[in-house]
N, C-alpha and C positions, 0 to 999 in steps of 0.2 A: 548628143554624143560628146564625150569628153575628149580633150586634146591629149593624146598620149605621146606626142613627139618630145624627144629629149631637148631640154634647154641647153644652149651652149654655156660652157664654163666661162667664168670671168677671165679677163686677160691676166697676164703674169703680174702686172702692176697691182691690180686689185687683190690678187691672191697674196702678194707680199704684204699689202696693207692689212689683210685679215690676219696673217701670221704675226705681224707686229702688234696688232691690237690684242691678240690672244696671249702673246708673250708678256705684254704690259699687264694684262688682267691677272695672269698667273703670278707675276712678281708682286702685285699689290695684295693678292690673296695670301701669298707666303708671308708678307710683312705683317698682315693682320693676324694670321694664325700664330706667328712668332710672338707678337705683342700679347695676345691672349694667353699663351702658354706661360710667358714670363710673369704676367699678372697673377695667374693661378698659382704658380710656384711661390711668388712673394706672399700671397694671401695665406697659403698653407704654412709658410715659415712663421708668419705673424700669429696665426691661430691654429696650432697643430692639433689641439683636441677637437676643434670644430671640423677640421679637415678629416680627421680620423672618423668622426661620427658620420659625416657625409659619406665617406667611403664605405663605411659599414652599412649605412642605409641603402646605398646603391647596390651593394652586394646582396643584401637581403631581398631587395626588390627583384633583382635579376634571378636569384635562386627561387623565389616564389613564383615568378613567371614561368621558369623552366619546369618547376614541379607541376604547375597547373597545366601546362601544355602536355607534359608526359601523361598526366592523368586523363586528359581529354583524348589523347591518341591511343591509350591503352585499350586492348581488346576487352570487351565485356566478358567476364568470366561467369560461367553458370553457377547459380547458387546451389551447390551440392554439398555433400558431406566434406568436412575438413579432413585432411590427411591424419591418420593415426586414431581417428575416433570411429566408434562403431555405432 
């Protein structure tokens, strides 16, 4: 049989410590994301044609994936006569 009793919450001091650690981790993540974004912008400014080509490739890949998903989810249509033909 498993123990289903609720475990007591940590004291206020421990909860404050968790909050401080979470705040520190969020601040570090924000700094890393900001540095990565700055590096990406700088690289795009140095090589605008390469950046445009990468953007076009990503757009084509997303469009292709969306088209493929649409085709997979589309209802199978019966193979009958086309409209307007006898």
